C-alpha positions in Angstrom: 11.6 13.2 26.6 12.1 16.8 27.7 9.2 19.2 27.7 8.6 21.2 24.5 9.6 24.8 24.9 6.5 26.8 23.8 7.0 30.4 22.7 3.9 32.6 22.5 4.9 35.0 19.7 3.3 38.4 20.5 5.5 40.0 17.9 4.0 43.3 16.9 0.5 42.4 17.7 0.5 45.1 20.4 0.0 47.6 17.5 2.4 49.9 19.2 0.4 50.1 22.4 2.2 49.4 25.7 -1.1 48.6 27.4 -1.8 45.9 24.8 1.7 44.5 25.1 1.1 43.9 28.8 -2.2 42.3 28.1 -0.5 39.9 25.7 1.9 38.9 28.4 -1.0 38.2 30.7 -2.6 36.0 27.9 0.6 34.1 27.4 0.9 33.4 31.1 -2.7 32.2 31.4 -2.2 29.9 28.4 0.8 28.2 30.1 3.5 29.2 27.6 7.1 29.0 28.6 8.0 32.3 27.0 6.4 35.4 25.4 8.3 36.9 22.5 8.2 40.4 21.1 10.2 42.1 18.3 12.7 44.9 19.0 13.6 47.2 16.2 13.9 50.8 15.0 12.3 51.3 11.5 15.2 53.6 10.5 17.7 50.7 11.1 15.6 48.0 9.6 14.4 49.2 6.2 15.1 52.0 3.7 12.1 54.4 3.3 11.1 53.1 -0.1 10.8 49.4 0.9 7.5 47.9 -0.2 5.4 45.8 2.1 5.2 42.0 1.6 2.0 40.9 -0.3 0.4 39.6 2.9 1.1 43.0 4.6 -0.5 44.9 1.8 -3.7 42.8 2.1 -3.9 43.4 5.9 -2.8 47.0 6.1 -3.0 50.1 3.9 -1.4 49.2 0.6 -0.3 52.8 0.0 1.7 52.9 3.2 5.4 52.0 3.0 6.9 49.2 5.1 8.9 51.9 7.0 5.7 53.8 8.0 4.0 50.5 9.1 7.0 49.5 11.2 7.4 53.0 12.7 3.9 52.7 14.1 4.7 49.4 15.7 7.8 50.4 17.6 7.9 50.2 21.4 10.1 52.5 23.5 13.1 51.3 25.5 11.3 52.1 28.7 8.3 49.9 27.7 10.6 47.0 26.9 12.3 47.3 30.2 9.0 47.4 32.0 7.9 44.3 30.0 11.0 42.4 31.0 10.4 43.2 34.7 6.7 42.3 34.4 7.5 38.9 32.7 9.9 38.1 35.5 7.2 38.9 38.1 4.8 36.6 36.2 7.4 33.7 35.9 7.4 33.7 32.1 10.5 34.2 30.0 10.8 37.4 28.1 12.1 37.0 24.6 12.5 39.5 21.8 13.9 39.3 18.3 16.6 41.9 17.5 16.8 43.1 13.9 19.9 45.2 14.1 23.0 45.8 16.3 21.3 48.5 18.3 18.4 46.2 19.3 20.8 43.3 19.9 22.9 45.3 22.3 19.8 46.8 24.0 18.4 43.3 24.7 21.6 41.9 25.9 23.0 44.8 28.0 19.9 46.5 29.3 17.2 43.8 29.2 19.6 41.1 30.3 17.8 38.5 28.2 18.7 34.8 28.7 18.7 33.9 25.0 18.2 35.4 21.6 15.8 34.6 18.8 16.4 35.6 15.2 13.9 35.7 12.4 14.3 33.9 9.1 15.1 37.2 7.4 18.4 37.4 9.3 19.6 33.9 8.6 21.9 35.4 6.0 22.8 38.5 8.0 26.3 37.3 8.8 27.5 40.5 10.7 24.5 40.4 13.0 24.8 36.7 13.7 28.5 37.1 14.4 27.8 39.8 17.0 25.0 37.8 18.5 27.3 34.7 19.0 29.9 36.9 20.6 27.5 37.8 23.4 27.8 34.1 24.4 24.0 33.7 24.7 22.1 30.7 23.4 20.5 31.4 20.0 17.3 30.2 18.4 17.1 30.9 14.6 14.3 30.4 12.2 15.0 29.1 8.7 12.1 30.1 6.5 13.0 30.6 2.8 16.3 28.8 3.4 18.2 25.8 2.0 20.3 23.4 4.0 23.4 25.1 2.6 22.3 28.5 3.8 21.6 27.1 7.3 25.1 25.6 7.4 26.6 29.0 6.3 24.8 30.6 9.3 26.0 27.9 11.7 29.6 28.5 10.5 29.3 32.2 11.4 27.8 31.3 14.8 30.5 28.8 15.6 33.2 31.3 14.7 31.5 34.0 16.8 31.2 31.8 19.9 34.8 30.6 19.7 36.6 33.7 18.3 36.0 36.8 20.3 37.9 39.1 17.9 38.7 39.4 14.3 36.7 39.1 11.0 36.1 35.6 9.6 37.5 34.3 6.4 35.9 31.5 4.4 38.8 29.2 5.3 38.5 30.1 9.0 34.7 29.6 9.0 35.1 26.1 7.6 37.9 25.3 10.0 36.0 26.4 13.2 32.8 24.8 12.0 34.5 21.4 11.4 36.3 21.4 14.7 35.2 19.4 17.7 34.9 22.7 19.7 32.8 24.2 16.9 30.4 21.3 16.9 30.2 21.2 20.7 29.5 24.9 21.1 26.7 24.8 18.4 25.2 21.8 20.1 25.2 23.6 23.5 24.1 27.0 22.2 22.0 26.9 19.0 18.5 25.7 18.2 17.0 25.7 14.7 13.4 26.3 13.8 11.9 25.1 10.6 9.2 27.4 9.2 7.6 28.7 6.1 7.7 32.4 5.6 4.1 33.2 4.5 1.2 34.4 6.7 -0.8 32.4 7.0 1.2 29.4 5.6 -0.7 27.3 3.0 -1.1 23.8 4.4 0.6 22.2 1.4 3.7 24.3 1.9 4.3 23.4 5.6 6.6 20.5 4.8 6.9 19.3 8.4 9.2 16.5 7.4 11.9 19.1 7.0 12.1 19.1 10.8 13.5 15.6 10.6 15.8 16.6 7.8 17.2 19.6 9.7 17.6 17.5 12.9 19.5 14.7 11.1 21.6 17.1 9.1 22.9 19.2 12.0 22.2 17.2 15.1 21.1 20.3 16.9 17.9 21.0 18.9 15.2 21.5 16.3 11.8 23.0 16.4 9.1 24.7 14.4 7.8 28.2 14.0 4.2 27.9 13.0 2.5 30.4 10.8 -0.5 28.2 9.8 -4.1 28.8 10.9 -5.2 26.6 13.8 -3.2 24.3 16.1 -3.1 21.0 14.2 0.3 21.6 12.5 1.9 22.6 15.7 0.7 19.4 17.4 2.0 17.3 14.5 5.4 19.0 14.7 5.7 18.0 18.3 4.8 14.4 17.3 7.6 14.6 14.7 10.1 15.6 17.3 10.0 19.4 17.5 11.5 20.5 20.8 10.5 24.1 20.4 7.2 25.5 19.1 6.7 29.2 18.3 3.2 30.4 17.5 1.8 33.9 16.9 -1.0 35.0 19.1 -3.2 38.1 19.4 -5.9 39.5 21.7 -8.3 39.6 18.7 -7.9 38.4 15.1 -10.1 41.3 13.9 -7.6 44.0 15.0 -5.8 46.0 12.3 -2.2 45.0 11.7 0.0 42.7 9.6 0.0 39.6 11.8 -3.3 39.4 13.6 -5.2 37.4 11.0 -2.7 34.5 11.1 -2.5 34.4 14.9 -4.3 32.4 17.6 -6.6 34.2 20.1 -5.9 33.7 23.8 -8.3 30.7 24.3 -6.8 29.0 21.2 -3.3 29.5 22.5 -4.2 27.9 25.8 -5.9 25.0 24.0 -2.7 24.5 21.9 -0.5 24.5 25.0 -2.8 22.0 26.7 -2.8 19.7 23.7 1.0 19.9 23.2 1.4 18.7 26.8 -1.1 15.8 26.0 0.9 14.9 22.9 4.1 14.9 24.9 2.6 12.4 27.4 1.3 10.3 24.5 4.8 10.1 22.9 6.1 8.2 25.9 9.7 6.9 26.2 9.9 4.8 23.0 10.2 1.4 24.9 7.7 -1.2 23.6 6.6 -2.9 26.8 3.1 -3.5 28.4 1.9 -0.4 30.2 0.5 -0.6 33.7 -3.1 -0.4 32.4 -2.5 -3.1 29.9 -1.4 -5.8 32.4 -5.0 -6.1 33.7 -6.2 -6.7 30.2 -3.7 -9.3 29.0 -5.4 -12.4 30.4 -8.8 -11.2 29.3 -7.8 -10.2 25.7 -5.4 -13.0 24.9 -6.1 -16.7 24.4 -5.1 -20.0 25.8 -4.9 -23.5 24.4 -8.3 -25.1 25.0 -9.8 -28.5 24.3 -12.1 -28.3 21.2 -13.9 -31.5 22.3 -13.7 -34.1 25.1 -10.2 -35.6 25.3 -9.3 -38.9 27.0 -6.0 -39.9 28.6 -3.7 -41.2 25.9 -5.4 -39.4 23.0 -3.0 -37.6 20.7 -3.3 -33.9 20.6 -4.5 -32.8 17.1 -6.2 -29.9 15.3 -9.5 -31.8 15.9 -9.3 -31.6 19.7 -7.1 -28.5 20.3 -8.0 -24.9 19.7 -7.4 -21.3 21.1 -10.0 -19.4 23.1 -10.1 -16.7 25.7 -9.1 -16.1 28.5 -5.3 -16.1 28.3 -4.7 -17.8 31.7 -3.4 -21.0 30.4 -0.8 -22.2 27.9 -0.1 -19.7 25.1 -1.3 -20.7 21.6 2.3 -20.1 20.5 2.9 -23.6 21.9 0.2 -25.2 19.8 2.6 -26.9 17.4 4.7 -28.2 20.4 1.6 -30.2 21.6 0.6 -31.7 18.2 1.3 -35.4 18.2 1.9 -35.7 21.9 -0.5 -37.6 24.2 -2.9 -36.3 26.8 -2.0 -37.4 30.3 -5.5 -37.0 31.7 -9.1 -36.8 30.5 -10.4 -33.3 29.8 -13.9 -32.0 29.1 -14.5 -29.7 26.1 -13.5 -26.1 26.7 -10.9 -27.0 29.3 -8.1 -24.5 29.5 -4.8 -26.3 29.4 -2.3 -25.4 32.1 1.4 -26.2 32.1 1.1 -28.5 35.1 -1.7 -30.6 33.4 -0.1 -31.3 30.0 2.3 -33.9 28.8 5.4 -32.2 27.3 7.5 -35.4 26.9 
């Protein structure tokens, strides 16, 4: 199997500090992640001033503060993002960032020269943004928290249209036509990955529903993964065992820092531990063939059994349940041939506990 693509989600856990953002990159590199991801936005383009915070945000930040004010304090400048891109390349880790509007989309594509785009669950139904993203031609990863299969399919229709139709606005008829076409299916398979997730921070364990990974994969036959908002690393490991090809996990420098996402994030040592254990799970998954492994071959003859005389047997005696049994080691005739010998006659005399070999038994 291919190696799981692990995204260390820094998000807004830099708290608006460029210095902290660079430290997050360093932590992701040390952990062995494949990519470190931020969020690119302008509060004025993302929310109207009166927008309330989500309940989890109210608990972790000032409840009187609007979502706009919270987001405004978490913005990074264009210059900082460009420096982060350069720094990530020098550290040999992929820079990713989630765009939340057309300005941030074009900035990431045209100025940051990102190699792929990641969209949050909140923009799964943002058709115009998805259309513009597909028209960049870049691969897209999209999270599906709060969504139904029908809503995921609607988003895929828009993406297929965007990839294949560089101009014009889609109609319902055209969206269905492009999505159903061979070219539409092929471009989605080549370009789009879908992440199952639950949009709550931290996610209650009984709302994870990891089996939805298999449902999404079988429904759309696209690369499928999991964006994990649970506490700890167990669910991420289980997701890999279920076939997730991408794992996205929030991390922070310190869970005690103020901010909306720190509490549900891993600290650097935990992130590294998760990466190490995902790699171990990958090795344990193997290649699906059921054959003896190299280490098993040396144990086969010790652990298995052979047909053995249960008592002394004289030449000409019939083999029966009274004088034939199975014991270790497995260097002789397999007990699977026990019934073949019953009723036949011994060619030689054998002491008790004699392992029967093929060359010593009468098979006529």
